C-alpha positions in Angstrom: 49.9 159.4 115.2 51.0 161.6 112.6 52.8 160.6 109.4 56.2 161.9 110.7 56.0 159.5 113.8 54.8 156.7 111.6 57.8 157.2 109.3 60.2 157.2 112.5 58.8 154.2 113.9 59.1 152.1 110.7 62.9 152.9 110.7 63.5 151.7 114.1 63.5 147.7 113.4 65.7 148.7 110.3 68.1 150.5 112.4 68.2 147.7 115.2 69.1 145.1 112.3 72.0 147.4 111.1 73.4 147.8 114.6 73.2 144.0 115.5 76.4 143.1 113.5 78.3 146.1 114.9 77.4 145.0 118.5 78.7 141.5 117.6 81.9 143.0 116.4 82.6 144.4 119.6 82.8 141.0 121.1 86.0 140.1 118.7 84.3 137.2 117.2 84.0 136.5 113.5 81.3 134.4 112.2 82.8 131.0 113.0 83.1 132.0 116.8 79.4 133.2 116.7 78.0 130.2 115.5 79.8 128.2 117.5 78.7 130.2 120.5 75.1 129.6 119.4 75.7 126.0 119.3 77.1 125.8 122.8 74.4 127.7 124.1 71.9 125.4 122.5 73.8 122.4 124.0 73.7 124.0 127.4 75.8 122.6 130.5 79.4 123.2 131.3 80.3 124.1 127.5 77.6 127.0 127.5 79.5 128.7 130.7 82.1 131.3 130.3 85.6 130.1 130.3 87.6 130.5 133.4 90.3 133.0 133.2 93.8 131.8 132.8 96.1 131.4 135.8 98.3 134.4 136.3 96.1 136.7 134.4 96.6 139.6 136.8 100.4 139.1 137.2 103.1 141.4 135.7 104.7 140.2 132.4 107.7 138.4 132.9 111.2 139.8 131.8 112.2 137.7 128.8 115.9 138.7 129.2 115.8 137.1 132.5 114.6 133.9 131.8 115.6 131.1 132.5 116.4 132.3 135.9 118.8 129.2 136.4 121.9 128.5 134.4 121.5 125.1 132.4 123.9 122.4 133.5 126.6 122.3 131.2 129.9 120.2 131.2 133.0 122.2 132.0 135.1 123.6 129.1 138.1 120.9 130.0 135.3 118.1 129.2 134.0 119.9 126.2 137.5 120.0 124.8 138.2 116.5 125.5 134.9 115.3 123.8 135.8 117.5 120.8 139.1 115.9 120.7 137.6 112.4 120.5 134.9 113.5 117.8 138.0 114.8 115.6 140.2 111.8 116.1 137.1 109.5 115.2 136.5 111.6 112.2 140.2 111.6 111.1 140.3 107.8 111.6 137.3 107.3 109.3 138.9 109.3 106.7 142.0 107.1 106.8 140.1 103.7 106.7 138.0 104.8 104.0 141.1 105.6 102.0 142.7 102.3 102.9 139.9 100.3 101.7 139.6 102.2 98.4 136.8 102.4 95.9 134.2 99.5 95.8 134.9 96.6 93.5 132.9 96.4 90.3 131.6 92.9 89.7 131.5 92.1 86.1 128.0 90.8 84.6 127.6 87.0 84.4 128.4 85.6 80.9 125.6 85.0 78.7 124.6 81.4 78.2 125.8 79.7 74.8 122.8 78.3 72.9 122.7 74.6 72.0 124.2 73.6 68.7 121.3 72.7 66.3 121.9 70.2 63.3 121.0 71.7 60.0 118.1 69.6 58.2 119.9 68.1 55.3 116.9 68.1 53.0 116.4 71.9 53.6 120.1 72.2 52.8 119.7 70.4 49.6 117.0 72.5 48.3 118.1 74.6 45.2 116.1 76.8 42.9 116.0 76.0 39.1 114.4 78.0 36.2 112.6 76.9 33.5 114.6 74.9 30.9 117.5 74.4 33.4 118.4 70.7 33.8 117.6 69.3 37.1 120.6 68.9 39.6 121.8 65.8 40.4 120.7 64.2 43.7 123.4 64.2 46.5 123.1 60.5 46.4 124.4 60.5 42.7 127.2 63.1 43.5 128.3 61.4 46.7 127.1 57.7 46.6 126.6 56.1 49.9 129.4 53.7 51.0 129.0 50.2 51.2 128.0 49.3 54.8 129.4 45.9 54.7 132.8 46.9 53.9 133.0 49.9 55.8 131.8 48.6 59.1 133.8 45.3 59.1 137.4 47.2 59.9 135.7 49.3 62.6 133.5 46.3 64.2 136.3 45.4 66.6 137.0 49.0 67.7 134.5 50.3 70.5 132.3 53.3 69.8 133.6 56.3 71.5 130.9 59.0 72.9 131.8 62.7 73.5 131.1 63.9 76.7 128.8 66.9 76.5 130.6 70.2 77.4 129.8 71.5 81.1 127.9 75.0 81.0 130.1 78.2 82.0 129.5 79.0 85.7 127.9 82.2 86.3 129.3 84.8 88.8 127.0 84.7 91.7 126.8 85.6 95.2 127.4 82.9 98.1 124.2 81.3 99.7 122.9 83.0 102.7 122.9 80.8 105.7 120.2 81.8 108.2 120.0 80.4 111.8 116.5 80.4 113.1 116.2 81.4 116.7 113.7 79.6 118.9 111.0 81.9 120.1 111.1 83.0 123.8 107.9 82.0 125.8 105.9 84.7 127.5 107.0 85.5 130.9 110.6 84.1 130.5 113.8 85.8 129.7 115.7 84.9 126.4 118.7 82.3 126.5 122.1 83.9 126.6 125.2 82.3 125.4 128.1 81.0 127.5 130.2 83.9 129.0 134.0 83.8 128.4 136.1 82.1 130.7 137.0 84.1 134.0 140.4 86.1 134.0 142.9 84.5 136.3 143.1 86.1 139.7 146.3 87.2 141.3 146.5 88.2 145.1 146.3 91.9 145.8 145.1 92.7 142.3 141.5 93.3 141.2 141.3 92.4 137.3 138.2 93.6 135.3 135.9 90.8 133.7 136.9 91.8 130.3 140.6 91.7 130.8 140.8 88.3 128.5 138.9 90.2 125.8 141.3 91.6 123.2 140.9 95.3 122.0 140.2 96.0 118.4 143.1 96.4 116.3 143.8 100.1 115.4 146.1 100.9 112.6 149.0 103.3 113.5 147.5 106.6 112.2 147.9 109.9 113.4 144.3 111.1 114.1 144.9 114.3 115.6 143.5 117.5 113.9 146.3 119.4 112.3 147.0 123.0 113.5 146.4 126.4 111.9 143.7 128.1 110.5 141.4 126.1 108.1 140.4 127.4 104.8 137.7 125.3 103.4 137.4 124.2 99.6 134.7 122.7 97.4 135.0 119.0 97.1 137.5 117.8 94.5 138.2 121.5 93.4 140.4 124.3 94.2 137.7 126.7 94.6 137.3 128.3 97.9 134.0 127.5 99.7 132.4 130.8 101.3 134.3 133.9 102.0 137.5 133.4 103.7 138.7 137.1 103.3 138.3 137.4 107.3 140.6 134.4 107.8 143.2 136.0 105.3 143.2 139.2 107.4 143.4 137.3 110.6 146.5 135.5 109.4 148.2 138.7 108.0 147.6 140.4 111.3 149.1 137.7 113.5 152.2 136.9 111.3 154.3 139.9 112.0 157.9 138.8 110.3 157.4 135.2 110.7 157.1 132.5 108.0 154.0 130.8 106.9 153.5 127.2 106.1 150.5 126.5 103.8 149.5 122.7 104.0 146.9 121.6 101.5 145.1 118.3 101.4 143.5 116.5 98.9 140.4 114.4 98.9 138.1 114.6 101.8 135.9 111.4 102.4 135.5 111.1 98.7 134.6 107.7 97.1 137.5 107.3 94.8 140.1 108.2 97.6 142.4 105.4 98.4 146.2 104.8 99.6 147.4 103.8 96.1 150.6 105.6 94.8 148.7 106.7 91.8 145.8 108.0 94.1 148.1 109.8 96.4 149.8 111.5 93.5 146.7 112.9 92.2 145.4 114.1 95.6 148.7 115.6 96.4 148.6 117.5 93.2 145.1 118.8 94.2 146.3 119.7 97.7 149.2 121.8 96.1 146.8 123.8 93.9 144.7 124.5 96.9 147.9 125.6 98.8 148.7 127.6 95.8 145.4 129.5 95.8 145.8 130.5 99.4 149.3 131.6 98.8 148.2 134.1 96.1 145.5 135.6 98.3 148.1 136.1 100.9 150.8 137.4 98.5 148.1 139.9 97.3 147.7 141.2 101.0 151.3 142.1 101.4 152.9 138.6 102.5 156.1 138.1 100.7 156.7 135.1 98.6 159.6 134.3 100.5 157.9 134.2 103.5 155.5 131.3 102.4 156.3 127.6 102.5 153.9 125.2 100.5 153.2 121.4 101.5 150.8 119.0 100.6 149.3 115.7 101.7 146.8 113.4 100.2 144.0 113.0 102.7 142.5 115.9 104.8 140.4 118.7 104.6 141.0 122.1 102.8 144.0 124.0 103.7 145.8 124.7 107.1 147.9 127.8 107.5 150.2 127.8 110.4 152.7 130.6 111.6 156.2 129.3 112.2 157.9 130.5 115.5 
């Protein structure tokens, strides 16, 4: 074997070692997958076999624009409109009830307990400081001599001694006691005990009365819960700053107006904590509603709507500003 052949034979193992990573890369596996494959081959069994192809591998790709092929079951437009009306009525009623209740009451803190009166020590109160050469002060007994007990006690002997009743401590503000009612546990395999049913309603021949005919409906206040008509312009809470970009709404109002008048109805607080039906609160919210209506009116005037064709109104409770076109 010549020297050239020996040199070539020595390079073959090195070339095989260099091409091994390249051949592994053709399998599209990283180092983690490669080590996992080695471990599965070492374990053997089903995990070492090739994975079965996924179902439908050879089928055509589906057209995304045609899926789903069956239209979902949706309620009719009339049913969706009825549901929307109910939700709006519940929202408006919640606004009115929140305003009727007003802000939460503020409970004052309980008063501080009064410390018990302490008697001063007469010996400590009678102590004085003297300097050198100053005569000693007279004792309290020399200044105020003690009265004769025999002469002073004789007139008061017949009168009974009066005792002063101790003053009752101030009552602290506290919540009422919580009364809990224990419910006996239900044994396994039995149903819980249900209370007595209400009395059955009276029966009339030819009429089928429901079982809840005797149950009274909850009292609802006489409040208009319908949503106001018109284009809604939203505002930030408790301010007259417009929320978002209402330029498209302004242009839509101007294009539909023609020569008719516009009514701009501004509302005050919208579910705020301090909203209430007190006169002072309503005056504050109506003033805020007028400020919001004036902002919308200025924007419409800037787009060619004459000021004489705009009517401003305000209410205390509502959402934003509503712009309607008068016929």
